[in-house]
N, C-alpha and C positions, 0 to 999 in steps of 0.2 A: 842352042841356048848357051850364052856365055856363063863363065864361072860366077860373076857378080850377080847376074840375074837369077841363076840357080840358087845361090846363097840367100838372096832376098826372098825367093819363093819358099825355101825351106824355113827361114826365120818367120815368115808370115804364117806358114802352116802351124809352127810351134806356138806362136802367140795366139792364134785364133783357137787352137785346141784348148789352151789354158783359159781363154776368155769366153769360151762357149760360142764363138762365131763360127760360121762355116768356113771350111778351108778354101772353098771356091771364091767366096767374097773377099777374103784377104789377099788372095793371089791375083785377082783380076783387077785390083786397083792400079796396077801397073807402076810406072815410074814415080807416081806421086808419093808412094811409100818407099822411101829408100831404106837401106839396111840400117843406117844410123837411126832413123825414126823408129823402126821396129825394135831395135835394141833399147832405145830410150823408153819406149812404151813398156818393154819387158822390165827394165830397171824400175820404172815407176810403180808397176804392179808389185814387184818384189818388195820395194820400200814400203808400200801401203800395207801389204800382208805382214811384213815385219813389224810395223808400228802397231797394227791391230793385235798381233800375237803378243808383243811386249806389254801392251796395255792389259790384255787378258791375263797374262802371267802375273802381272803386278796385282791385279784384283784377286786372282786365285791365291797368291801368296798372302795377301792381307786377310782373306777369308779363312784360310787355314790357320793363320796366326790367331785370329779371333776364336776359332773353334778350339784350338789347343789351350788358349787362355781360359775359356769357359770350362773345358775339361779339367784343367788344373784347379780352378776354383771349386768345381764339384768334387774333385778328388780330395781336396782339403776338407770340404764339408763331410765327405764320407768318412775320412779318418777321424775327424772330431766326433762324429756320431758314434763311431766304433769305440772310441775312448770313453765316451759317456756311458755307453752300454756296458762296457767292461766294468766300469766303476759301480754301476747300478747292480750288476750281477755279483760283484764281490761283496757289496753291502748285503744283498739278499742272502748270499751264502753264509756270511757271518751271522746274520740274524737267525737263519735256520739252525746253524750250529748252536747258538745260544739257547734257542728254544728246545732243541733236542737234548741239550745238556741238563735242562731243568725238568725233563720228563720224569715222572714219578713211577711209572709202570710201563711194561712192554706195550700194552695196548695204547697208552697215551703217546709213546714213542712212534708207533706205527701210524697213528692218526696225524701227528705233527709231520711226519715224513711224507705221508700221502698228500697232505695239504700243501706242503712246500713244493713237492714235485709238480702238482697241478698248477700252482702259481708260476713256477719256473717255466713250464711248457707254454702257458699263456703269454708270459713275458717274452719268451723266445719267438713266438708267432708274431707278436706286435713288432719286435725288433727286426725280424726278417722282412716284414712289410715295409717298414721305414727305410731300410737299406735298399730294398727293391725300388722304391720310389726315387731315391737319389740316383741309383744306377740308370733307371729309365730316363731321368732328366739328362744325364750325361750323354746317353746314346742318342736321344732325340736332338739334342743340341748339335752334336757332331754330324748326325745325318742331315739335318737341315742345312748346315754349312756346306756339306759336300754336295747336296742337291742344288744349292745356289750356284756353286762353281760349275757343276755339270750343265745347268740351264744356261748360264752365261756363255759357256763354250759352245753349246748347241746353237744359241742365237747368233753367235759370232761366226758360225759356219765352220767351225773347226772339227 
């Protein structure tokens, strides 16, 4: 077997492995498939794969950008909610201090204190639930974006 024929057979085997064809089918086509044709086919496949991967990476980049923008908006919403909660808690604390300052007896002081403590715990529970909802929204948004990227890459065969 000459060197050129051996090179053609080796190239045919490599291309058929990457394309899923049997090695025997590619090497038995004989002189019709020259080395240049096989190399050209290989380059065409590489170019096609490169284009598909480039398109997939562009889509993934855009999806990640959207996910981060959504997370940023939700983060701002979270911060604003925290500020509102802190203001409400400060007002409640000042109101409780005023009420305690006007207590006329130790029993009235204890009653006001217990009432304010109960109200404060109820408020904290509601606030924690509100913050939890915002956090869930951020996580679900990011997860759905990542799932979309994963699904696109799976469908693209990557």
